[in-house]
Structure formats: structure tokens, C-alpha cells
C-alpha positions in Angstrom: -0.1 0.1 0.2 2.7 2.4 0.7 4.2 1.7 -2.7 0.9 2.4 -4.4 0.9 5.8 -2.4 4.4 6.4 -3.6 3.7 5.8 -6.9 0.7 8.0 -7.1 2.4 10.8 -5.3 5.4 10.7 -7.4 3.2 10.7 -10.5 1.1 13.7 -9.3 4.2 15.6 -8.5 5.8 14.5 -12.2 2.5 15.8 -14.0 2.4 19.0 -12.1 6.4 19.8 -13.1 5.5 18.9 -16.6 2.4 21.1 -16.8 4.1 24.1 -15.3 7.0 23.4 -17.4 4.8 23.4 -20.6 2.8 26.4 -19.4 6.5 28.6 -19.3 7.4 27.3 -22.9 4.0 28.6 -24.0 4.6 32.0 -22.5 4.8 34.6 -25.4 7.4 37.4 -25.3 5.7 40.5 -26.7 8.0 43.1 -28.6 7.0 46.6 -29.2 6.3 47.2 -33.1 8.5 49.6 -34.8 6.8 52.6 -35.7 7.7 55.0 -38.8 9.6 58.2 -37.4 9.3 60.8 -39.8 12.6 62.5 -40.3 12.4 64.6 -43.5 10.5 65.0 -46.7 11.4 63.6 -50.2 10.4 64.8 -53.5 10.3 63.4 -56.8 10.5 65.5 -60.1 9.8 63.9 -63.7 13.0 64.6 -65.6 11.6 66.2 -68.7 9.3 68.5 -67.2 10.5 69.0 -63.7 6.9 68.3 -62.4 6.4 67.1 -59.4 5.5 63.6 -59.4 5.1 62.7 -55.7 6.1 63.7 -52.3 7.1 61.3 -49.4 7.6 61.7 -45.5 11.0 59.7 -44.8 12.7 58.1 -42.4 16.7 58.4 -42.9 19.1 55.6 -42.3 22.5 56.8 -41.9 24.2 54.8 -39.5 25.7 51.3 -39.9 22.8 49.9 -37.9 20.0 51.8 -39.7 21.2 50.9 -43.2 21.7 47.2 -42.3 18.3 46.8 -40.7 16.3 49.3 -42.9 12.8 48.1 -42.9 13.1 44.7 -41.6 10.7 43.5 -38.7 8.1 46.0 -39.6 4.8 45.0 -40.6 4.0 47.9 -43.5 4.6 51.6 -44.0 2.2 53.8 -45.5 2.1 55.0 -49.3 3.2 58.3 -48.4 6.2 56.9 -46.5 9.7 55.5 -47.5 12.9 55.0 -46.1 16.0 56.8 -47.7 19.2 55.4 -47.2 22.2 58.0 -47.0 25.4 56.6 -48.1 29.0 58.4 -47.6 29.9 58.2 -51.2 28.8 56.7 -54.8 29.4 53.2 -54.8 27.7 49.8 -56.0 25.2 48.8 -53.5 23.0 45.7 -53.3 20.1 45.1 -51.0 18.1 42.4 -49.7 14.6 41.6 -48.2 15.9 39.5 -45.3 13.2 39.8 -42.5 11.2 42.3 -44.3 7.6 41.3 -43.9 6.0 43.3 -47.1 7.2 43.7 -50.9 9.1 47.0 -51.6 10.1 49.2 -54.7 13.7 49.9 -54.2 15.0 53.1 -55.9 18.7 53.6 -56.4 19.9 57.1 -56.8 22.8 58.6 -58.0 25.1 61.5 -56.0 23.6 63.9 -58.5 20.2 63.0 -57.0 18.9 61.4 -60.4 17.3 58.0 -60.6 19.7 55.2 -61.5 17.8 52.1 -61.4 15.0 50.4 -59.8 14.0 47.0 -58.3 10.2 46.6 -58.7 8.3 44.4 -56.3 11.1 43.0 -54.1 9.5 40.2 -52.6 9.3 39.6 -48.7 12.0 37.4 -46.9 13.7 37.0 -50.2 17.5 36.8 -49.5 18.9 37.2 -53.3 21.1 40.1 -53.8 19.3 43.3 -55.6 22.1 45.3 -57.2 21.8 48.9 -57.8 23.7 47.9 -61.5 25.7 51.4 -61.0 27.2 53.3 -58.5 24.7 55.1 -56.2 24.8 57.2 -53.0 21.1 56.8 -51.9 18.4 54.3 -52.0 14.8 54.7 -51.6 12.4 52.1 -50.3 9.1 52.4 -50.7 5.6 50.1 -50.9 5.9 48.0 -53.9 3.7 49.0 -57.1 4.5 52.8 -56.0 7.3 53.4 -58.5 5.0 52.3 -61.5 2.1 54.2 -60.0 4.0 57.2 -60.0 5.5 56.6 -63.4 9.1 56.8 -62.5 11.8 56.7 -65.1 15.5 56.3 -64.8 16.9 60.2 -64.6 13.6 61.4 -62.6 15.3 64.1 -60.3 15.0 63.4 -56.2 15.3 66.0 -53.5 15.1 65.5 -49.9 15.6 67.8 -46.8 15.8 66.6 -42.9 13.6 68.2 -40.6 
């Protein structure tokens, strides 16, 4: 009888420990979402007529951490928002979509502020290298489909200011 009591008691303790461990394993760590922080304004002008094609609120990525992280870990941005990457000099650049949860148009911009090339509809989580194809100093990321909607072309001009 003592042995049965020990077995039952041990079983209950064992089940209790397993249950408490599984409850701890289910505990979800919540992180704060990354929100857009307006740091400036960007304007895109049509190359032939100098007419304004669009205006965007921009977040500016300048530090090494900011340029490596970009729009990763965000759920979305609005169509009137973008992220401008500012590099110290004009050179070849390549981007990828690792940990980026929504499709983007990537617009590569030369040091003279003219659009050099595009990567339209870059797909979420794709780690393929997306090259600028020519040396650039700036890169603008916006929601996929906007480059086409605005009718952007190589040679269009970009102007931005920090706030």
C-alpha cells in the first residue's frame, strides 16, 4: 500500500512539474512594433518637365545599424512614407529582403540625385542580392507598386530635406 501511495504521489508531482514547464514554454514574449519616425521630406520630379511626381515623408538611414536593418521587422509602411538610405559616397550597393515582411520597390539614386535604376516588387524574406547595377549614393524604399503608379523613370530627379 505504501508503494502504491508513493507511486501515485510521485506521478502527481511529475504531472504537475510537466504542466508547469509546458505553461512556461507557452509564454509569449511581446515586443513593441517598430513605428515610422518622420525625419524629413522627399520630392521626386519628372526628368523632362520638372513637374512634381510625388512627395514622401521619409525616415533616414545613415548609421551602419540603420542601413543594415532598414525596414526589417516592420509590418508595413504607408504609401506616403519611405526610407531613404544615405551612404557617404557613390558606389555599387546591393539590398536584400531578409526579415522584411512586405514587398518593396527599391529605387537607386546617384550622387547627382537622379534615379539610376529600380528593383520593383522585391518580395518579402527573399535573400537574393538586388544590385543597384551602377554606383549610387542613395537608396529609397517604398511600398511595391508605387514606382509604377508614379511613372518613375531612370533620370527622374530626387530632392530631400531633413527636419
